[in-house]
C-alpha positions, 0 to 999 in steps of 0.5 A, spaced: 281 438 692 281 442 686 280 436 682 274 434 686 271 441 685 272 441 678 268 434 677 262 436 681 261 442 677 261 438 671 256 433 674 251 438 677 248 441 671 247 434 668 243 432 675 238 438 674 231 436 672 229 439 665 222 438 664 220 435 657 215 439 653 212 437 647 209 441 642 202 439 644 204 441 651 206 448 648 200 449 644 195 447 650 199 453 655 198 458 650 193 463 652 189 464 645 187 456 645 180 455 648 175 449 648 168 450 648 164 447 654 160 441 653 153 440 655 155 437 662 159 443 664 154 448 661 149 445 665 153 445 671 155 453 670 147 455 669 144 458 675 139 454 679 132 457 681 132 452 687 138 455 690 136 462 689 133 463 696 140 461 699 144 466 696 146 472 700 144 479 698 149 484 697 146 489 702 145 484 707 152 482 707 155 489 707 151 491 713 153 484 717 160 486 715 160 493 717 157 491 724 162 486 725 168 491 723 164 496 728 164 490 734 171 489 732 173 496 733 169 496 740 172 490 743 180 492 741 178 499 744 175 496 750 182 492 751 186 498 750 182 502 755 183 496 760 190 496 759 191 503 760 187 503 766 191 497 769 197 501 767 195 508 771 193 504 777 199 500 777 203 507 777 199 510 782 200 504 787 207 505 786 207 512 787 203 511 794 208 506 796 214 511 795 210 516 799 209 511 804 216 508 804 219 515 804 214 518 810 216 511 814 224 512 813 223 519 816 219 517 822 224 512 824 
């Protein structure tokens, strides 16, 4: 048994994958390496005046987000209130049932 354990310990490190890196891969991954974009990339990154009317305005988006947040809070508060009211009503119904049960047993 010990022989098998020793054998697997010598085999496992050889089975692990080792990425083979070349000098070019290391050079490309360096942070200081930069290639200037070509004319096609520059054209794609340039602002398009036709699309400017579809861009959202920051103030409008901020207002819409705030309205959404307020609506979310209102809905969550309403749900919590409904749960609270149901729980209170259930407790009152249990108390009523106990009172009626105790008066019925006293009368019998």
